[in-house]
N, C-alpha and C positions, 0 to 999 in steps of 0.2 A: 505494500501498498502507500511506500515512501515515495516513488514515481507513480501517484495518481496526479492526471492530469488536469485543471481547474476549470481550465479554458480548450476548447473547439476551433479548429480554424471557421470563418464565416463559407457558407454554402458556394456564392459569388462576390469576387474581390479581395480583397486585403484586408486580412485583419483578423480578430477575434471573436469569438461571444462566450459566455460565462455558460462551463457543461456542468459544475457544480455546486454543491452547497457553500465550500470557501471561495470558490471564485465571484457567485453572486456578494459574499458579505465583501469580499475585497473592492469589486465595484460600488456595492451599498458606502460604505466606509469612504470610498473615494472620493467620490459625488458629495455627500456630508460634508468633507473637508471644502471641497472645492467651494461649494457654497457658501461653508461659513466662511473664507478667506475672500472669495468675492466680494461680499456684503461689508469687510473689514477694508474691502478695496488693499489688498495687500498682492499683488499681481505675480511675486516671485516666489510664495508660498503656493500657489494655485498653481504656478509652473513646476514648483516643485513635484507635487504631489500627482501631478499628468504624468511626469518622468516615473514616478517610484509604479505609479499603476501600468504604465507601458512595461517597466522593467517585470514586476509580477506577470505579467501577461507574456511572455519573452521566455520566462525560466521556467512558468507550468502549464506553458502553451507546445502543441505541436511547432515545426519547424516553420516558419511564417515564410507564406507565398501565395503569389496570385491564382484563384480559384475561379474558375468558369462552369460550377455545379454538376 
């Protein structure tokens, strides 16, 4: 269970979508933090939170590639 994928590749396009409860929790936490920091007008923390979400998606998901369905 150590290598469980939290995200799966999108059917069309480039990117990931949550596929487990851990993935959904990460996305929910990131969105909450982004909204909170945006209301505080703190663009740096919004960017850092986005980068952390992208990093987690890449490490806990499949190899990124363009998908045609």
